[in-house]
Every structure is written in structure tokens, then in C-alpha cells.
N, C-alpha and C positions, 0 to 999 in steps of 0.2 A: 723405343729402345732405351735401356738404362744409360746413364752417363758413364764415361770411361772409368770412373773410379767406383762405380757401383756394380752390383751384380743383379741378375734377373731374379724375379720372385720364384720361390720354390714350386709354385703351382705351374710353372712352365715345364715341369718334368712329368713325363708319363711313367708308367710302371717299369718299362724296359730301361729308360734312362736311369731310374733309381737303382735298378739291379746292376747296371754298368758301373755307376759311381761306387756303390757298396762293394762290388767285387774287386774293383781296381784301386780302391783307396787303401794304399799301404801294401799292395802286392801286385806285381806284374811279372809275367813269365820271362825268364832270362834264357831265351832260346832263339834259334835263327829266325823264326817267324812268330814273334810274340803276339801280334794282333790276331793272327789266325788261331793260335792256341787259346787266347783269351776269348775270342768270339765263339769257338767251339764249346768252351765251358759255360758260355751264356746262352747256348742254343741259337746263335745268330750267325749270319755270314760275316766274313771279314769285312766286306764292303759295307754292310749295314753298320757294323761297329764303328768303322772309321767315319762314315757319314754322320752318325749320331755324335761322336766325339767332336767332329768339326763344327756341327751345328751348336752343340753346347758351348764350345769355345767362342764361336761367332756371336752367340746371344748372351755371352758373359754369364751363363749358368755356371760354367767352369771358368776360372780366370787363368788357370795354368794346368798343363798336363805334362809331367816330365819328372825326371829323377831329382832327388835332393842330394846335394854334395856337401861335404865338409871342405869348403873352398880353401880354408887355411892350410889343410894338409897338402893342397896342390900348389901352395905358394901365393894364393890370392887373399882377398879380404872381403868381409861383409860389414855393413854398418846400417843401423836403423837411423833414418834422418827425418826431420820434421821441418815444416815451414809454416809461417803465418801469411796466408794469402788473402787479400781482400776479396770479398764475394764477387764484386764486379770484374775481377781479373782472374777468377779461379779457372775458368775454361781455357783461357790462353795459356796459363802456367801449366795446367794439366797436359795440354797438347805438347808443350815443350818437354816437360819432365818425362812423359810417357814415350816420347820419341827417342830418348837416349838409350843406347845399348847397355849402359851400366845400371839402369834402373830395373830391378827384378820385379817389383810390383808396387802399386801406389794405391793408397786408401784415403778417402775423405773421412774426416772425423768432426764431430760437433764439439769443438774445443778451441781455445785460442790458437793452438797449433792445429790447423785444420787440414793439413796435407802431410801424410806420413808415407814414406817409401823406403825400400831397401836398396842400397847401393851394393853392387857386387863387382869387384875389379880383379884383374889378373895379378896385381901386386898390391901390397899394403899402401904404397905410395900413390896408387891410382885413386884411392879414396879422396885424398885432398885435391887432386886434379879434377875429379868429378864434381866435388862440392864447389870449387871455384868456377867450373864451367856452368853449373846450374845457376849459381849466383849471378854470373855475368849475363847469361841468356835470359833470366827472368827479372833481374833487378831486385830480388829479395834475398835476404840471408837464409842460409841453410844451417840447421842445427844438427850436427851428427851426434849420435849416441852410441859409442862403441860398446861392444859386448865385453862385460867384465868377467863373466863366467858362463859356461855353456851347460844347459840342461837338456836332456832328451826326454820329451814327453810325447809318447805315442798316442795322441788324441785322435780318435776317429769319430767323425760325425756322420751318422747314417742318414741317407736321403729318404 
């Protein structure tokens, strides 16, 4: 199984998984029973669609399935953050960071800053509290990189 900060290889997908990803990447029915409608459009049962989505999430083929919000419009805040974590402590720090509700997602990088994650909080002040909490829990400094300008890039990668 892949590490928590890694995703599964694309050969873990069958053709139906690929159809699901391609159909739901950037579009999801806004109706009372969205999974039923999406499943019908894919010629699947609702139960099969849900089971496949669960499996892809559990196997980290998908790291997230859900809506994207402009959190600032709701009074909250996002920030990209990075840490320099020694290799021999990476797994421990990953477990701590990934367990926190303010961490939206976490990625390993081959760089001096080898752990990158997004913090999402209900208020702008929550960011500094989250940063301090991670620093206290891990023993390493967190380097937040606030957004200076927002761009919308509708990039779709097909499976």
C-alpha cells in the first residue's frame, strides 16, 4: 500500500474506474440523489459506484472526493505550508499532520522542504493557531505561504 503522502499507481485502475474519474472530475449532479444519477449516466448501479469510489479512496487512487469551496467567501482561510522533516522522522510527522482536521491534504516532495500541505481554517486567525499547533506537536517549524493572488485554472487530467 502506498505511503500516506503518496498515491497508488495508475495501473490500479480498470476501465470502469477510469470512466468514473473522467465523468465526475469537474462535474457532479446537483440533485436529491446525485450518486444515483451519476451511476445511471455511467451504466452502473448506485451501490457499485459508491463501492468503487470508496475503494479508490481507501487505496489512495483518489486522495479526495468532494466539492471545492472558496473558503475566504465563507469567512475562513487557506494557506499552503511546508516543512523540512528529517527522513528518519517523516512517518511520525506525517501521522501527526494528517490527523489534524485543519490539514486539507499533504504531499511529499523531493526538496529541502519535503512536506507540503494545505491548511484550511474557519477563520483567518485559525491559520496561526494551526501552524503553532503543528510546530508544537512535531517539534519542527512550519513555513506558511499565504496566497497573494487567486487564479482559476480548470485543469482536468483524464485517467
